N, C-alpha and C positions, 0 to 999 in steps of 0.2 A: 504494500500500500504506500503510495508515494515512493520515496526512495528507500523505504524500510521493508523488512520482511518480518512478518509475525508468525509465531508458531501456529496459532489457530486464530481465526477471525470469523465473526458472525456479523455480517453487515445489517441484517434485519434487527438485531438487538444492540447494535453499536458496541460490540464486546470484542476485546482482544484478550486472548489467554496466552501467557508466556510461561514456558517451563524452563527454569534456570538450573544449570549444572554448575560444576566447579569453576568454569570459565567466567562466571558472573562477577567474581571479585576482580578480574582483569578488565572486564568490559563495563564496569559499573557506570562510568561517566557516559558512555555511549548508550547504555540501557536507559539512563535517566533522560537523555535527550530524546530518544525514541519514544519513551512513555509520554513525555511532554508533547511531542508532536501528535501522537495518537489522540491524546486528550484534547488538544487544540482542534482536532477534527471532529470532536463530539463523541469519542469512544472512551469507554472505561477499560482499564487494563487490570486484569487479575493475574497475579504472579504466584506460581507454585514452584517448589523445588523438585528436581527430578526424583529424589527419593520419596517425596510425598506422593507423587503420582504413581510410583511403582509399589510403595509399601502401604499406602492408604488411599487407594483409588476411590473407594466409596466415599471417604471424607472429602476428597477433592470434588467429586461429582455433587455431593450435597452442598458444598460451598458455592459451586456454580449455579445449582438449582435455586439456592436461597437468594443469590444475587438476581437471577432472572425473575423470581417471584416478587422480590422487593428490592429493587436496585438502589434505594436510598439508604439501606443499612450497610 
């Protein structure tokens, strides 16, 4: 989207989901700029760690569903 690549994007819900691994500590400044750009386009960015997605998939899905059901929380 734009000059950025998102891990997952849902245009209908204006939602970007990012899955961060160990490289996140190296790309922190870039990630912040990318998040700010997505937000300036009207998108909400939800971030999860790789291990969260792999070890607590249900919890991640619940967090996404909670956002979709009540995006103001």
